C-alpha positions in Angstrom: 0.0 0.0 0.0 1.5 3.4 -1.3 0.7 6.5 0.9 1.6 10.1 0.3 2.2 11.7 3.6 2.0 15.5 3.8 4.7 16.6 6.3 4.3 19.9 8.3 7.5 19.6 10.1 10.4 17.1 11.0 9.2 16.4 14.9 5.7 15.6 13.7 6.9 13.2 11.0 8.4 10.9 13.6 5.7 9.2 15.0 3.2 9.0 12.1 5.9 7.5 9.9 6.8 4.7 12.5 3.0 3.9 12.7 2.5 3.9 8.9 5.5 1.7 8.2 4.3 -0.7 11.2 1.0 -1.1 9.4 3.0 -2.0 6.1 2.5 1.4 4.1 5.2 2.4 1.7 5.6 5.9 2.7 6.5 8.9 0.6 6.8 12.3 2.2 5.4 15.6 0.8 6.6 18.9 2.4 4.2 21.3 1.1 3.6 24.4 3.3 3.0 27.7 1.7 1.7 28.9 5.1 5.0 28.7 6.9 6.2 32.4 7.5 8.8 34.1 7.2 10.9 32.5 4.5 13.6 31.8 7.0 11.3 29.7 9.1 10.4 27.8 6.1 13.9 27.1 5.3 14.8 25.9 9.0 11.7 23.5 8.6 12.7 22.2 5.3 16.2 21.7 6.4 15.0 20.0 9.6 13.1 17.3 7.6 16.1 16.9 5.4 18.3 16.2 8.4 15.8 13.9 10.0 15.4 12.1 6.6 19.2 11.4 6.7 18.2 8.5 9.2 14.7 7.8 8.0 15.7 7.5 4.3 12.1 7.8 2.7 11.4 9.7 -0.6 10.2 13.2 0.0 8.7 15.5 -2.5 9.5 19.3 -2.2 7.3 21.5 -4.3 8.3 25.2 -4.6 7.5 27.4 -1.8 4.8 29.7 -2.9 3.2 31.8 0.1 1.1 33.6 -2.0 -1.0 30.4 -2.5 -1.7 30.4 1.2 -2.6 34.1 1.4 -5.1 33.8 -1.6 -6.5 30.8 -0.1 -7.3 32.4 3.4 -8.7 35.4 1.5 -9.4 37.6 4.5 -10.3 34.6 6.8 -7.4 35.3 9.1 -9.3 34.4 12.4 -8.7 30.8 13.9 -10.2 28.5 13.4 -11.6 29.3 10.0 -8.1 30.2 8.8 -6.7 27.0 10.0 -9.5 24.9 8.3 -8.6 26.7 5.0 -5.0 26.0 5.4 -5.4 22.4 6.2 -7.8 22.0 3.1 -5.1 23.7 0.9 -2.3 21.4 1.8 -4.4 18.3 2.0 -5.8 19.2 -1.5 -2.5 19.4 -2.9 -1.3 16.3 -1.4 -4.3 14.3 -2.5 -3.9 15.7 -6.2 -0.3 14.5 -6.1 -1.0 11.2 -4.7 -3.8 10.7 -7.3 -1.4 11.7 -10.3 1.4 9.6 -9.0 -0.5 6.6 -8.5 -0.8 6.6 -4.6 -3.7 4.6 -3.0 -3.8 6.9 0.1 -2.7 10.2 1.4 -2.6 11.5 5.0 -1.0 14.2 7.0 1.4 14.5 10.2 -1.1 17.2 11.4 -2.9 14.3 12.8 -0.3 14.1 15.5 -0.5 17.6 17.0 -2.7 17.9 20.2 -3.1 21.6 18.9 -5.0 20.6 15.7 -8.8 19.9 15.6 -8.8 16.1 14.7 -12.4 16.1 13.7 -12.0 19.2 11.3 -9.0 17.5 9.9 -10.7 14.3 9.3 -13.7 15.7 7.7 -11.5 17.7 5.3 -9.5 14.7 4.4 -12.4 12.8 3.8 -14.3 15.4 1.8 -11.1 15.9 -0.4 -10.6 12.2 -0.8 -14.3 12.0 -2.1 -13.8 14.7 -4.7 -10.2 13.4 -5.7 -10.7 9.7 -5.8 -8.0 8.7 -3.6 -8.3 7.5 0.0 -7.6 9.7 3.3 -5.7 7.6 5.9 -7.0 8.8 9.3 -5.4 7.8 12.5 -5.3 9.7 15.6 -1.6 10.1 16.2 -1.5 12.2 19.1 -0.3 9.7 21.6 3.1 9.9 19.8 3.4 13.6 19.8 5.4 14.1 23.1 7.7 11.2 22.6 8.5 12.1 18.9 9.2 15.7 20.1 11.8 14.2 22.6 13.4 12.1 19.9 13.6 15.3 17.8 15.1 17.2 20.5 17.6 14.3 21.4 18.8 14.5 17.7 19.2 18.3 17.9 16.4 18.6 15.0 14.7 21.9 15.1 11.4 22.2 17.0 9.4 25.4 16.0 7.5 27.4 18.4 4.4 28.2 16.4 2.1 26.2 13.8 3.7 28.2 10.8 1.6 31.2 9.5 2.2 34.8 10.5 -1.1 34.8 12.4 -0.1 31.6 14.6 3.2 33.3 15.2 1.7 36.5 16.7 -0.7 34.2 18.6 2.0 32.5 20.0 3.5 35.5 21.8 
């Protein structure tokens, strides 16, 4: 079973990847995050994924960083949780499109490991996109592995960010 896994950041990749591989999935990663701001933060997170992948050794797709895609998608919907849902849908839709185009049976996201994300809204977004794209959305509540994965990342000196990614979440984190 082939799955395309959207990767939000390196620490959040650790546990979902372990679980998916335990279940027999052949995992390819997708680091598509036009929401991350500023560009220096995007580079840190992308570099951290690359650093972690030296150990994990999975294929990872890195589309071009185009933050305008995020800003166009939110279109004056800056308040949370509306902004977050739009952002998740953007990233999941691109993941599903790429999964379909490249012949993956499933797509999913490492966002499902975060205790800070709304699992029900994420699941609904994934299911809706799966129905429209014709590729299956794999849902699992990965949150039990969040703390352990972040401890592993810290032990490996992998960058752990302090906010979700967009400029609005950065402001909210202070």
